[in-house]
C-alpha positions as CSV (number, residue, x, y, z in Angstrom):
1,M,123.8,118.6,177.0
2,S,120.9,120.9,176.6
3,S,119.9,124.5,177.4
4,A,119.9,125.3,181.1
5,D,119.1,128.1,183.5
6,P,120.9,127.8,186.8
7,T,120.9,130.6,189.2
8,E,124.6,130.9,189.7
9,R,127.1,132.3,187.1
10,T,129.7,129.7,186.1
11,G,132.4,129.7,183.5
12,P,136.0,128.9,182.7
13,P,138.3,129.5,185.6
14,G,140.6,132.4,185.8
15,P,144.4,132.2,186.3
16,P,145.8,131.4,189.7
17,P,146.8,134.4,191.8
18,G,150.1,136.0,190.8
19,P,151.9,139.3,190.6
20,P,149.7,142.2,189.4
21,G,149.8,143.0,185.8
22,P,150.4,146.5,184.2
23,S,147.8,149.2,184.5
24,P,145.1,148.4,181.9
25,Q,145.6,150.0,178.5
26,P,142.6,151.1,176.5
27,G,141.3,148.8,173.8
28,L,140.7,149.7,170.2
29,V,137.1,150.9,170.7
30,D,138.1,152.9,173.8
31,C,141.1,154.5,172.0
32,A,138.9,155.6,169.1
33,R,136.3,157.0,171.5
34,Q,138.8,158.9,173.6
35,L,140.4,160.4,170.5
36,A,137.0,161.4,169.1
37,E,135.9,163.0,172.4
38,G,139.2,164.8,172.9
39,R,140.2,162.9,176.0
40,A,143.4,161.6,174.4
41,T,145.7,162.6,171.6
42,S,147.1,160.3,168.9
43,T,150.6,161.6,169.7
44,G,150.2,160.5,173.3
45,L,148.7,157.0,172.4
46,V,151.3,156.3,169.8
47,A,154.2,157.5,171.9
48,A,153.0,155.3,174.8
49,A,152.7,152.3,172.5
50,L,156.2,152.8,171.2
51,A,157.5,153.2,174.8
52,R,155.8,149.9,175.9
53,I,157.2,148.1,172.8
54,E,160.7,149.2,173.5
55,A,160.4,148.4,177.2
56,S,159.3,144.9,176.3
57,R,161.7,144.2,173.5
58,H,164.2,142.1,175.5
59,V,161.5,140.2,177.4
60,L,158.7,139.5,174.8
61,N,160.4,140.3,171.5
62,A,157.0,140.8,169.8
63,F,158.1,143.2,167.0
64,R,160.4,142.7,164.0
65,Q,160.4,146.4,162.8
66,L,159.1,149.7,164.2
67,R,158.1,152.9,162.4
68,S,158.8,155.2,165.3
69,E,159.6,158.4,163.5
70,A,156.9,157.9,160.8
71,A,154.3,156.8,163.3
72,L,154.8,159.9,165.5
73,A,154.6,162.1,162.4
74,E,151.3,160.4,161.3
75,A,150.0,160.7,164.9
76,A,150.7,164.5,164.9
77,E,148.8,164.8,161.5
78,A,145.9,162.7,163.0
79,D,145.7,165.2,165.9
80,R,145.5,168.1,163.5
81,R,142.7,166.3,161.6
82,L,140.8,165.5,164.8
83,E,141.2,169.1,166.0
84,A,139.7,170.2,162.7
85,G,136.6,167.9,163.3
86,E,137.4,165.0,161.0
87,R,136.2,161.6,162.2
88,L,137.1,158.2,160.9
89,P,136.7,154.8,162.6
90,L,140.4,154.5,163.7
91,L,141.7,158.1,163.2
92,G,144.9,158.3,165.3
93,V,144.7,154.8,166.9
94,P,147.9,152.8,167.0
95,V,147.8,149.3,165.6
96,A,150.3,146.7,164.5
97,V,150.5,144.3,161.5
98,K,152.3,141.0,161.0
99,D,155.7,140.6,159.3
100,D,154.0,139.0,156.3
101,T,152.2,142.2,155.4
102,D,153.5,144.8,153.0
103,V,154.0,148.2,154.5
104,A,155.4,150.8,152.1
105,G,159.1,151.4,152.8
106,M,159.6,148.4,155.0
107,P,161.0,145.0,154.0
108,T,158.5,142.1,154.2
109,Y,160.7,139.5,155.9
110,F,157.9,137.0,156.8
111,G,160.1,135.6,159.6
112,C,163.1,135.0,157.3
113,D,166.7,136.1,157.6
114,G,168.6,138.0,155.0
115,V,168.5,141.3,153.2
116,L,165.2,142.0,151.4
117,P,164.1,145.2,149.6
118,P,161.5,147.5,151.1
119,A,157.9,147.1,149.8
120,A,157.0,149.7,147.2
121,A,153.4,150.0,148.3
122,D,151.1,149.1,151.2
123,S,149.2,145.8,151.0
124,E,145.4,146.3,150.4
125,A,144.7,145.6,154.1
126,V,147.2,148.2,155.3
127,R,145.8,150.7,152.7
128,R,142.4,150.2,154.2
129,L,143.6,150.5,157.8
130,R,145.3,153.8,156.9
131,A,142.1,155.0,155.1
132,A,140.3,154.3,158.4
133,G,142.8,156.6,160.1
134,A,145.0,153.9,161.9
135,V,148.6,154.6,162.7
136,V,150.7,151.5,162.0
137,V,153.5,151.5,164.6
138,G,155.3,148.4,163.4
139,K,155.4,144.9,162.2
140,T,155.2,141.9,164.5
141,N,157.2,138.7,164.5
142,S,156.2,135.6,162.6
143,C,157.9,132.2,162.2
144,E,159.5,131.6,158.9
145,L,156.9,131.8,156.1
146,G,154.2,131.2,158.7
147,Q,154.7,127.4,158.9
148,W,154.6,126.6,162.6
149,A,152.5,127.2,165.7
150,F,155.5,128.9,167.5
151,T,157.2,132.2,166.7
152,E,160.9,131.5,166.9
153,G,163.7,131.7,164.4
154,P,167.4,132.6,163.8
155,A,166.5,135.9,162.2
156,F,164.9,137.4,165.3
157,G,165.1,134.9,168.2
158,A,162.0,133.8,170.2
159,T,158.8,135.7,170.8
160,R,157.5,134.9,174.3
161,N,154.1,134.6,175.9
162,P,153.1,137.5,178.3
163,W,151.3,134.9,180.5
164,S,154.5,132.9,180.9
165,T,157.7,134.0,179.2
166,A,159.0,130.5,179.3
167,H,156.3,129.5,176.8
168,T,155.5,130.4,173.2
169,P,152.5,132.7,172.3
170,G,151.9,130.3,169.4
171,G,152.2,131.1,165.7
172,S,152.5,132.1,163.2
173,S,150.9,135.4,164.3
174,G,152.7,135.1,167.6
175,G,154.1,138.5,167.6
176,S,150.7,140.1,167.0
177,A,149.2,138.0,169.8
178,A,152.0,138.8,172.3
179,A,151.8,142.5,171.5
180,V,148.0,142.7,172.1
181,A,148.0,140.4,175.1
182,A,150.7,142.4,176.8
183,G,148.9,145.7,176.1
184,L,151.6,147.0,173.8
185,V,149.0,147.9,171.2
186,P,145.2,147.7,171.4
187,A,144.8,145.4,168.4
188,A,146.8,143.9,165.6
189,L,146.4,142.2,162.3
190,G,147.5,138.6,161.8
191,S,147.1,136.0,159.1
192,D,145.7,132.4,159.3
193,G,146.6,129.6,156.9
194,A,146.2,126.7,159.3
195,G,145.1,128.4,162.5
196,S,147.8,131.1,162.7
197,I,145.4,133.6,164.2
198,R,143.3,131.3,166.2
199,I,146.1,129.3,167.8
200,P,148.1,132.3,169.2
201,A,144.8,133.9,170.3
202,A,144.0,130.7,172.2
203,W,147.4,130.6,173.9
204,T,147.4,134.3,174.8
205,H,143.7,134.7,176.0
206,L,142.6,136.8,173.0
207,V,139.7,137.0,170.6
208,G,141.0,136.0,167.1
209,I,138.8,136.1,164.0
210,K,139.6,134.0,160.9
211,P,137.2,135.6,158.4
212,Q,135.7,134.2,155.3
213,R,138.2,133.8,152.5
214,G,138.4,137.2,150.7
215,R,136.8,139.2,153.6
216,I,140.1,141.0,154.1
217,S,142.3,141.2,151.0
218,V,145.7,139.4,151.0
219,H,146.8,141.4,148.0
220,P,149.5,141.5,146.7
221,R,149.8,137.8,147.6
222,T,146.5,137.1,145.8
223,D,145.0,133.7,146.7
224,A,147.8,133.3,149.3
225,F,149.0,129.7,150.0
226,Q,146.7,128.3,147.4
227,G,143.6,129.9,149.0
228,L,144.4,128.7,152.6
229,T,145.5,132.0,154.1
230,V,143.3,134.9,155.2
231,N,144.1,138.1,157.2
232,G,142.2,138.8,160.4
233,P,142.2,140.6,163.7
234,L,143.6,139.8,167.2
235,A,142.2,141.8,170.1
236,R,141.2,141.6,173.8
237,T,137.5,142.0,173.2
238,V,135.0,141.0,170.5
239,A,134.1,144.6,169.8
240,D,137.8,145.5,169.3
241,A,138.3,142.6,166.9
242,A,135.1,143.5,165.0
243,L,136.2,147.1,164.6
244,L,139.6,146.1,163.2
245,L,137.8,143.6,160.9
246,D,135.5,146.3,159.6
247,S,138.3,148.7,159.1
248,A,140.5,146.3,157.1
249,A,137.8,144.5,155.2
250,G,137.2,144.8,151.5
251,P,138.6,143.5,148.2
252,H,141.4,144.6,145.9
253,P,140.2,144.9,142.3
254,G,142.3,141.9,141.4
255,D,141.0,139.6,144.2
256,P,139.4,136.3,143.1
257,H,137.2,136.0,146.3
258,R,134.7,138.8,147.0
259,P,132.2,137.9,149.7
260,P,129.4,140.4,150.3
261,A,130.1,143.0,153.0
262,V,129.4,142.3,156.6
263,D,129.0,144.8,159.5
264,A,131.0,143.0,162.2
265,S,130.6,145.8,164.8
266,A,126.9,145.7,164.5
267,A,127.0,141.9,164.9
268,A,129.0,142.3,168.1
269,R,126.1,144.4,169.5
270,R,123.4,142.0,168.4
271,D,121.9,139.1,170.3
272,P,122.6,135.9,168.4
273,G,119.2,134.3,169.2
274,R,118.8,130.7,170.3
275,L,121.2,128.6,168.4
276,R,121.8,124.9,167.9
277,I,125.5,124.2,168.8
278,A,127.5,121.0,168.2
279,L,130.3,120.2,170.6
280,S,133.1,118.1,169.2
281,V,136.4,117.4,170.9
282,R,137.5,114.7,168.4
283,P,139.7,116.2,165.8
284,P,139.8,115.3,162.1
285,L,141.9,112.4,161.0
286,T,145.6,113.0,161.3
287,L,148.7,110.8,161.4
288,T,149.0,111.4,165.1
289,R,147.0,109.6,167.8
290,N,147.4,112.1,170.5
291,A,144.2,112.8,172.5
292,P,143.4,116.3,173.6
293,H,144.9,117.3,177.0
294,P,142.5,116.8,179.8
295,E,142.6,120.4,180.8
296,V,141.7,121.4,177.2
297,V,138.7,119.0,177.3
298,R,137.6,120.5,180.7
299,A,137.9,124.0,179.4
300,V,135.9,123.5,176.3
301,T,133.3,121.4,178.0
302,T,132.9,124.2,180.6
303,L,132.4,126.7,177.8
304,A,129.7,124.5,176.3
305,E,128.0,124.5,179.6
306,A,128.1,128.3,179.6
307,L,126.5,128.3,176.2
308,A,123.7,126.0,177.4
309,R,123.1,128.2,180.4
310,L,122.7,131.1,178.0
311,G,119.8,129.3,176.4
312,H,121.4,127.5,173.5
313,D,120.8,123.9,172.5
314,V,124.2,122.2,172.9
315,E,124.9,118.5,172.1
316,E,127.8,116.4,171.0
317,A,128.2,115.9,167.3
318,R,130.9,115.9,164.7
319,P,131.1,116.9,161.0
320,R,132.1,114.3,158.4
321,Y,135.6,115.7,157.7
322,G,136.6,112.8,155.4
323,L,140.2,112.8,154.2
324,I,140.4,116.6,154.2
325,G,144.1,116.5,155.0
326,L,144.8,115.1,151.5
327,S,143.7,118.5,150.2
328,F,145.5,120.6,152.9
329,V,149.1,119.2,152.5
330,P,149.6,119.9,148.8
331,R,148.2,123.4,149.1
332,A,150.2,124.3,152.2
333,T,153.5,123.0,151.0
334,A,153.0,124.5,147.5
335,G,152.3,127.8,149.2
336,I,155.6,127.5,151.2
337,A,157.5,126.5,148.0
338,E,156.2,129.5,146.1
339,L,157.3,132.0,148.7
340,A,160.6,130.2,149.6
341,A,161.6,130.2,145.9
342,L,161.5,134.0,145.9
343,H,164.0,134.4,148.7
344,P,167.2,136.0,147.4
345,E,169.4,133.9,149.8
346,P,167.8,130.4,150.0
347,G,170.8,129.1,152.0
348,L,169.6,131.3,155.0
349,L,166.3,129.5,155.2
350,D,165.6,127.0,157.9
351,P,166.4,123.4,156.8
352,R,162.7,122.5,157.5
353,T,161.7,125.3,155.1
354,R,164.0,123.9,152.4
355,S,162.4,120.5,153.0
356,A,158.9,122.0,152.6
357,L,160.1,123.7,149.4
358,R,161.1,120.4,147.9
359,T,157.9,118.7,148.9
360,G,155.8,121.6,147.7
361,T,157.6,121.6,144.3
362,R,156.8,117.9,143.9
363,L,153.2,118.3,144.9
364,G,152.6,121.5,142.8
365,G,150.9,121.6,139.5
366,R,148.5,118.8,138.8
367,V,148.4,117.5,142.4
368,V,147.6,120.9,143.9
369,R,145.0,121.6,141.3
370,A,143.3,118.3,142.1
371,A,143.5,119.2,145.8
372,R,141.8,122.5,145.1
373,A,139.2,120.9,142.9
374,R,138.0,118.7,145.9
375,E,136.9,121.8,147.8
376,V,133.5,121.9,146.1
377,R,132.8,118.3,147.3
378,Q,134.2,119.2,150.8
379,H,131.8,122.2,151.0
380,A,128.9,119.9,150.1
381,R,129.8,117.1,152.6
382,I,130.7,119.3,155.6
383,G,128.1,121.9,154.7
384,T,125.3,119.3,155.4
385,F,126.2,119.6,159.0
386,F,124.8,123.1,159.2
387,R,121.3,124.6,159.0
388,T,122.1,126.3,155.8
389,A,122.0,123.0,153.9
390,P,119.0,120.7,153.6
391,G,119.1,117.1,154.8
392,G,121.6,117.4,157.6
393,P,121.3,117.7,161.4
394,G,120.9,121.5,161.1
395,Y,123.5,123.0,163.5
396,D,124.2,126.7,163.5
397,V,127.7,126.6,165.1
398,L,130.4,124.0,165.7
399,L,132.3,124.3,169.0
400,T,135.8,122.6,169.2
401,P,139.0,123.2,171.1
402,T,141.3,125.5,169.2
403,T,144.4,123.4,170.2
404,A,144.8,120.0,171.7
405,A,147.5,121.2,174.2
406,P,148.4,124.2,176.3
407,P,151.2,126.5,175.0
408,P,154.5,124.6,174.6
409,R,157.7,125.9,176.1
410,V,160.0,128.1,174.0
411,G,162.6,125.9,172.3
412,A,160.5,122.8,172.5
413,F,160.8,122.3,168.7
414,D,164.5,123.2,168.3
415,H,166.6,120.7,166.4
416,L,163.6,118.6,165.2
417,S,163.5,117.4,161.6
418,A,160.9,118.8,159.2
419,W,158.9,115.6,159.6
420,R,159.0,115.5,163.4
421,T,158.2,119.2,163.6
422,D,155.1,118.7,161.4
423,L,154.0,115.7,163.5
424,A,154.5,117.7,166.7
425,M,152.5,120.6,165.3
426,T,149.7,118.3,164.1
427,A,149.5,116.7,167.5
428,A,149.3,120.0,169.3
429,C,147.1,121.8,166.8
430,P,144.8,119.4,164.9
431,Y,141.6,121.4,165.0
432,A,142.1,124.6,163.1
433,W,143.3,123.8,159.6
434,P,140.2,122.2,158.0
435,W,138.4,125.6,158.0
436,N,141.3,127.0,156.0
437,V,140.7,124.3,153.4
438,L,137.0,125.3,153.3
439,G,137.6,129.0,153.4
440,W,134.9,129.5,156.1
441,P,135.0,131.7,159.2
442,G,136.0,130.8,162.7
443,V,136.5,132.7,165.9
444,N,138.7,131.8,168.8
445,V,137.4,132.8,172.2
446,P,139.2,132.5,175.5
447,A,138.2,129.3,177.4
448,G,140.0,129.7,180.7
449,F,143.4,128.6,182.0
450,T,145.3,125.5,183.0
451,H,146.0,125.0,186.7
452,D,149.4,126.6,186.0
453,G,147.8,129.7,184.5
454,L,148.4,129.1,180.8
455,P,145.6,130.2,178.5
456,L,143.4,127.9,176.5
457,G,140.9,128.6,173.7
458,A,137.9,127.3,171.9
459,Q,136.7,127.8,168.3
460,L,133.3,128.9,167.2
461,L,133.1,127.6,163.6
462,G,130.4,128.2,161.0
463,P,129.5,127.6,157.4
464,S,130.2,130.0,154.6
465,R,129.9,133.7,155.3
466,S,128.7,133.2,158.9
467,E,130.9,135.7,160.6
468,A,128.0,137.8,161.9
469,R,126.5,134.9,163.8
470,L,129.8,133.8,165.2
471,I,130.7,137.3,166.3
472,S,127.3,137.8,168.0
473,L,127.7,134.5,169.8
474,A,131.2,135.4,170.9
475,A,130.0,138.8,172.2
476,Q,127.3,137.1,174.2
477,L,129.8,134.7,175.8
478,E,132.1,137.6,176.5
479,A,129.4,139.6,178.3
480,D,128.7,136.6,180.5
481,L,132.3,135.4,181.2
482,R,134.1,138.8,181.1
483,W,137.4,137.2,180.0
484,Y,138.9,140.6,179.3
485,E,139.2,141.2,183.1
486,H,142.1,138.7,183.2
487,R,145.4,140.2,182.2
488,P,148.8,138.6,182.1
489,P,151.4,139.1,184.9
490,F,153.8,140.8,182.4
491,P,156.6,141.6,182.9
492,A,158.0,138.4,184.4
493,A,161.2,136.5,184.0
494,A,161.3,133.2,182.1
495,D,161.3,130.1,184.3
């Protein structure tokens, strides 16, 4: 596949015709602009967001906790500051954060059942969002300790996909994805330890950015999940995701990872130039032998053709992943064990979580230290794939599917053992987790729909600290394919 210049615009197909969706809600950039220009009030935007959340509660179930009274009070204060002439990037704009994120005065359940104390202080990411003027309206649902690519659990029920409420929005940032896709809030913060931003973004037709490790602080959970987990934005457009990334980015003084600053919003306005892009639909080695779904292959191949038409050099190639899974499993299970051990009522945890706790305890210590020590060699081996390293093929970007399958149905993983759940997750989502081991950035972009109207996504992956290039490329694709014009047919009844 090489660069091309046909006369007709082509791209991933839209969803089949269906009932009309809700009237479009403004995105993050538009909300900020309307507030700054006096065409909207924060009180109005926040009240509307809270009303949409309440109206959707029994259908989508996207939120675990709301800050209704506090958010309205903060919105009124934002209106006073705007009236006085103050301007900040997100002053008065409603946003949401995930259930694993500390918000002062609210318990951080992270998808678990039980009684937990309220957080004494905001996490660093929330502190920075507030400093940018954002109004946090609530915390969105996550599966228990962020382990799975679905957002369901006994503590809160099932979060459903606005494109088809019979299906999951993915996980573990499924609540954030459902909230943004349905237009409940203009953007939301998620976290990604094995694809937990990119997978739900793919399955809800959103842009989801997994930044470089350390770009957005995970404090107070410093070095979360043994360095696998990062925080990042979910939004309908690249510009909205970039603005949320810029607003939340920056280290806490105690953070071990401190990449140099990047201006994501400027990158979203910049042409990426002509790039050399590798297309790979073959996943890293896993214990499953499932091939990607034919509609996934079709969607990602169509996206590759769009990149070629935009002037990029696109060809099939694959990094040398090696046995990178041997590093992922000890780090992931040790991370689960560390969090699960802190729960005051461990008997309330899912049996699969308790199984992961036992495995993580066995693989902790020396094993997990050895797994982390391999990262330097993994950087060197996989890094040779990219232009930044001498001696390799010199690609700028790697394009892969985000998932191997369309969104599963709600309840598809009920009553599975821990082992069978992990196998099912690995079969459905084998592409995202290697970039968590590496700590490098990736961006999910919408890649069209199945014939049944279920969203699919593709990953733009790069080497260390390559967010600017990935964001510029995503914005170029967005300008051509205009994926934000497709909205879900919410509300709808489950099949």
